[in-house]
C-alpha positions as CSV (number, residue, x, y, z in Angstrom):
1,X,-36.9,16.9,-106.2
2,X,-36.9,13.1,-106.5
3,X,-36.6,12.7,-102.7
4,X,-39.4,15.2,-102.1
5,X,-41.7,13.5,-104.6
6,X,-40.9,10.1,-103.0
7,X,-41.8,11.4,-99.6
8,X,-45.1,12.9,-100.9
9,X,-45.9,9.6,-102.7
10,X,-45.4,7.7,-99.4
11,X,-47.6,10.2,-97.6
12,X,-50.4,9.9,-100.2
13,X,-50.3,6.1,-100.1
14,X,-49.7,5.4,-96.5
15,X,-50.6,8.4,-94.4
16,X,-53.7,9.8,-96.2
17,X,-54.8,12.2,-93.4
18,X,-51.3,13.8,-93.3
19,X,-51.3,14.1,-97.1
20,X,-54.8,15.7,-96.9
21,X,-53.4,18.3,-94.5
22,X,-50.4,18.9,-96.8
23,X,-52.7,19.3,-99.8
24,X,-54.9,21.9,-98.0
25,X,-51.8,24.1,-97.4
26,X,-49.7,23.5,-100.5
27,X,-52.0,21.8,-103.1
28,X,-52.2,24.8,-105.4
29,X,-48.4,25.2,-105.4
30,X,-48.0,21.5,-106.3
31,X,-50.4,21.9,-109.2
32,X,-48.1,24.5,-110.7
33,X,-45.5,21.7,-111.1
34,X,-47.6,20.1,-113.9
35,X,-46.5,23.0,-116.1
36,X,-43.2,23.9,-114.5
37,X,-41.6,20.5,-114.2
38,X,-42.1,18.6,-117.4
39,X,-39.7,15.8,-116.4
40,X,-41.8,14.9,-113.4
41,X,-45.2,15.7,-114.8
42,X,-46.5,12.1,-114.5
43,X,-45.4,11.7,-110.9
44,X,-46.9,15.1,-109.9
45,X,-50.2,14.2,-111.8
46,X,-50.6,11.2,-109.5
47,X,-50.3,13.5,-106.5
48,X,-53.0,15.9,-107.6
49,X,-56.3,16.1,-105.8
50,X,-59.6,17.6,-107.0
51,X,-63.2,18.1,-106.1
52,X,-65.7,16.1,-108.2
53,X,-69.4,15.3,-108.7
54,X,-68.8,12.0,-106.9
55,X,-69.1,13.7,-103.5
56,X,-70.1,17.2,-104.7
57,X,-68.2,18.8,-101.9
58,X,-65.6,21.5,-102.1
59,X,-62.9,19.4,-100.4
60,X,-60.3,18.3,-102.9
61,X,-59.8,14.6,-102.2
62,X,-60.2,12.9,-105.6
63,X,-57.0,11.7,-107.3
64,X,-56.9,11.0,-111.0
65,X,-56.4,7.3,-110.1
66,X,-59.6,7.4,-108.0
67,X,-61.4,8.9,-111.0
68,X,-60.2,6.1,-113.3
69,X,-61.2,3.5,-110.8
70,X,-64.8,4.8,-110.9
71,X,-65.1,5.3,-114.7
72,X,-67.9,3.5,-116.5
73,X,-66.7,0.6,-118.6
74,X,-67.7,2.4,-121.8
75,X,-66.1,5.7,-120.8
76,X,-62.9,6.7,-122.6
77,X,-62.3,10.3,-121.3
78,X,-61.7,12.1,-118.0
79,X,-64.3,14.9,-117.9
80,X,-63.8,18.2,-116.1
81,X,-65.3,21.6,-115.8
82,X,-63.4,24.8,-114.8
83,X,-65.0,27.8,-113.1
84,X,-64.1,30.8,-110.9
85,X,-65.8,29.3,-107.8
86,X,-66.7,25.8,-106.6
87,X,-70.4,26.6,-106.6
88,X,-70.2,27.9,-110.2
89,X,-68.5,24.6,-111.2
90,X,-70.9,22.4,-109.2
91,X,-74.0,24.1,-110.7
92,X,-72.7,24.4,-114.2
93,X,-75.4,23.6,-116.8
94,X,-72.7,21.7,-118.7
95,X,-72.9,18.9,-116.1
96,X,-76.6,18.1,-116.6
97,X,-76.2,15.2,-119.0
98,X,-73.3,13.8,-117.0
99,X,-75.3,13.8,-113.8
100,X,-78.2,12.2,-115.6
101,X,-75.9,9.4,-116.8
102,X,-74.0,9.1,-113.5
103,X,-70.7,10.0,-115.1
104,X,-68.2,11.7,-112.7
105,X,-66.8,15.1,-113.6
106,X,-63.9,16.9,-111.9
107,X,-64.8,20.3,-110.5
108,X,-61.9,22.6,-111.0
109,X,-62.3,26.0,-109.4
110,X,-58.7,27.0,-108.5
111,X,-57.2,29.6,-110.8
112,X,-54.2,27.3,-111.3
113,X,-56.5,24.6,-112.7
114,X,-56.6,26.3,-116.0
115,X,-52.8,26.1,-116.1
116,X,-53.1,22.4,-115.2
117,X,-55.4,21.5,-118.0
118,X,-53.3,23.3,-120.5
119,X,-50.3,21.1,-119.7
120,X,-51.9,17.8,-118.5
121,X,-53.9,16.7,-121.5
122,X,-54.1,13.0,-120.6
123,X,-53.5,10.6,-117.7
124,X,-52.8,6.9,-117.9
125,X,-53.9,6.9,-121.6
126,X,-57.2,8.7,-121.0
127,X,-57.7,12.2,-122.5
128,X,-58.8,15.0,-120.2
129,X,-61.8,16.6,-121.8
130,X,-63.6,19.9,-120.9
131,X,-67.4,19.5,-120.8
132,X,-67.7,23.1,-122.0
133,X,-65.6,22.9,-125.2
134,X,-66.3,21.6,-128.6
135,X,-69.0,19.2,-129.6
136,X,-69.9,16.8,-126.9
137,X,-68.8,13.3,-127.9
138,X,-70.2,10.8,-125.5
139,X,-69.2,7.8,-127.6
140,X,-70.5,4.5,-126.1
141,X,-72.1,6.4,-123.2
142,X,-74.8,7.4,-125.7
143,X,-77.1,4.6,-126.9
144,X,-78.6,4.3,-130.5
145,X,-82.0,5.7,-129.4
146,X,-80.3,8.8,-128.0
147,X,-78.3,9.3,-131.2
148,X,-81.4,9.0,-133.4
149,X,-83.3,11.4,-131.1
150,X,-80.5,13.9,-131.4
151,X,-80.5,13.7,-135.2
152,X,-84.2,14.2,-135.3
153,X,-84.0,17.1,-132.9
154,X,-81.3,18.7,-135.0
155,X,-83.4,18.4,-138.2
156,X,-86.6,19.7,-136.6
157,X,-84.7,22.7,-135.0
158,X,-83.1,24.0,-138.2
159,X,-85.6,26.8,-138.9
160,X,-85.4,27.9,-135.2
161,X,-81.6,27.8,-135.3
162,X,-81.5,30.0,-138.4
163,X,-83.8,32.5,-136.8
164,X,-81.7,32.7,-133.7
165,X,-78.5,33.1,-135.8
166,X,-80.1,35.9,-137.7
167,X,-81.3,37.5,-134.4
168,X,-78.0,37.3,-132.5
169,X,-75.8,38.0,-135.5
170,X,-72.1,38.5,-134.6
171,X,-72.7,37.8,-130.9
172,X,-72.2,34.1,-131.5
173,X,-69.9,31.9,-133.6
174,X,-72.7,29.3,-134.1
175,X,-76.0,28.1,-132.8
176,X,-76.8,24.4,-132.5
177,X,-78.8,21.7,-130.7
178,X,-77.2,20.5,-127.5
179,X,-76.6,17.1,-126.0
180,X,-75.4,18.6,-122.7
181,X,-78.6,19.9,-121.3
182,X,-81.6,18.2,-119.6
183,X,-83.0,21.0,-117.4
184,X,-81.6,24.3,-118.8
185,X,-82.8,26.0,-122.0
186,X,-79.3,26.9,-123.4
187,X,-75.6,27.0,-122.6
188,X,-72.5,28.6,-124.1
189,X,-69.5,26.5,-125.2
190,X,-66.1,27.3,-126.7
191,X,-65.1,25.9,-130.0
192,X,-62.7,22.9,-129.9
193,X,-59.6,25.0,-130.6
194,X,-60.7,28.3,-128.9
195,X,-59.8,29.4,-125.4
196,X,-62.4,28.6,-122.7
197,X,-64.4,31.4,-121.3
198,X,-63.1,31.0,-117.8
199,X,-59.5,31.1,-119.0
200,X,-60.3,34.3,-121.0
201,X,-61.7,35.9,-117.8
202,X,-58.6,35.0,-115.8
203,X,-56.3,36.5,-118.4
204,X,-58.3,39.7,-118.6
205,X,-58.3,39.9,-114.7
206,X,-54.5,39.6,-114.8
207,X,-54.3,42.5,-117.3
208,X,-53.4,40.3,-120.3
209,X,-54.9,40.2,-123.7
210,X,-57.0,37.1,-124.4
211,X,-57.4,35.9,-128.0
212,X,-60.7,37.2,-129.4
213,X,-63.3,34.4,-129.8
214,X,-67.0,34.1,-129.8
215,X,-69.1,31.5,-127.9
216,X,-71.3,28.9,-129.5
217,X,-74.9,28.9,-128.2
218,X,-76.3,25.4,-127.7
219,X,-80.1,25.2,-127.2
220,X,-82.2,22.5,-125.6
221,X,-85.2,22.2,-128.0
222,X,-87.3,20.3,-125.5
223,X,-87.2,23.1,-122.9
224,X,-90.5,25.1,-122.5
225,X,-88.6,28.4,-122.9
226,X,-87.1,27.3,-126.2
227,X,-90.5,26.1,-127.4
228,X,-91.9,29.5,-126.4
229,X,-89.2,31.1,-128.5
230,X,-90.0,28.8,-131.4
231,X,-93.7,29.7,-131.3
232,X,-93.0,33.5,-131.2
233,X,-94.2,35.1,-134.4
234,X,-93.3,38.7,-133.5
235,X,-89.7,39.4,-134.7
236,X,-89.0,42.0,-132.0
237,X,-90.2,39.8,-129.2
238,X,-88.3,36.9,-130.7
239,X,-85.1,38.9,-130.7
240,X,-85.6,40.0,-127.1
241,X,-86.3,36.5,-125.9
242,X,-83.3,35.1,-127.9
243,X,-81.0,37.7,-126.3
244,X,-82.4,37.0,-122.8
245,X,-81.7,33.2,-123.3
246,X,-78.2,34.0,-124.5
247,X,-77.6,36.4,-121.5
248,X,-78.9,33.8,-119.1
249,X,-76.5,31.2,-120.6
250,X,-73.7,33.7,-120.2
251,X,-74.5,34.3,-116.5
252,X,-74.9,30.6,-115.8
253,X,-71.3,29.9,-116.9
254,X,-70.0,32.7,-114.7
255,X,-69.6,35.4,-117.4
256,X,-70.4,39.1,-117.2
257,X,-73.0,40.8,-119.4
258,X,-71.8,43.6,-121.6
259,X,-75.2,45.4,-121.1
260,X,-76.8,44.4,-117.8
261,X,-79.3,47.3,-118.0
262,X,-80.4,46.1,-121.5
263,X,-80.9,42.5,-120.1
264,X,-83.0,43.8,-117.2
265,X,-85.1,46.0,-119.6
266,X,-85.7,43.1,-122.0
267,X,-86.6,40.7,-119.2
268,X,-89.0,43.2,-117.7
269,X,-90.7,43.8,-121.0
270,X,-91.1,40.0,-121.6
271,X,-92.5,39.5,-118.1
272,X,-95.1,42.3,-118.6
273,X,-96.0,40.8,-122.0
274,X,-96.6,37.4,-120.5
275,X,-98.9,38.9,-117.9
276,X,-101.2,40.4,-120.6
C-alpha cells in the first residue's frame, strides 16, 4: 500500500496529466480509502480531487491543498456542498452567500462523497464544513455591518416566523432567518447533529433506514416572495404560500415532494389569485 501511495503521490506531483487520467478512472474507488484505510487517511486525503466553484466545471481537478492555497486570509473552514448531481450542487441555493463573497466551495456529487465527509472531518488543521448543515458561522468573513443587519432582520421577522411555524407545524424542526441566501426566498438545512438530506436519500435508495429528522426552514426576509407572504392577511392563502415556499426549497435542494399534486394545486390557486 505504501508503494502504491508513493507512486500516486509522484504522479500527482510530477505527471499531472497522467494523474488526471488515473483519477477519471479510479477516483471514486480511491475516495473509499478515506474511510477504509484509517492509517493512511492523511496521505489519501492529499490525493483526492473535487469539483469546486473556483472553475464551476464538473471536472474533478481541485485538491484540498489547492483549496487551502486559495482560501481568504480570514477564512478558517473548508466549505463543501453535497448533492446527487453536479448541476444540483452547482446551483444549490446554499452557495449564494459564498458566491457573493467569492469564497470557494467544493461541489461533491459522487455518492461516495457522503462517505468521505463522514470520515474526513478536517484537513491540515482546517475543519470541513457543509454549507447546508447547522447555523452558518462565517466568522471573520462577515463584517460588523452584516452582523447588525442580521440581528435587525431576525428581530423584525419574529412575527412572520411564528406564523410560518404555526402554519407548517410538524413539517419543520424550526424556522429562522438565513445568512445563506441572496437571491432565493428560502432554503432547507439540516440541524448541526442531524443527517444531511442528501445522505438520507442515498440510504433510502439503498434500502436502508435513515434516522428520522426534520429540516429547518431558513427564510430570506428581503425576498419579494417572503415580503408577499408577510403581507398576506388571509390565513388560508398564507398557509398555501408558506407550503409552496417550503416545497420549492425542498425541490431546490434535490428532494422529492410527498404530495406533488398538492403542490401543483396550491401553486395554481395562488397564480390565479394573483391574476385577479
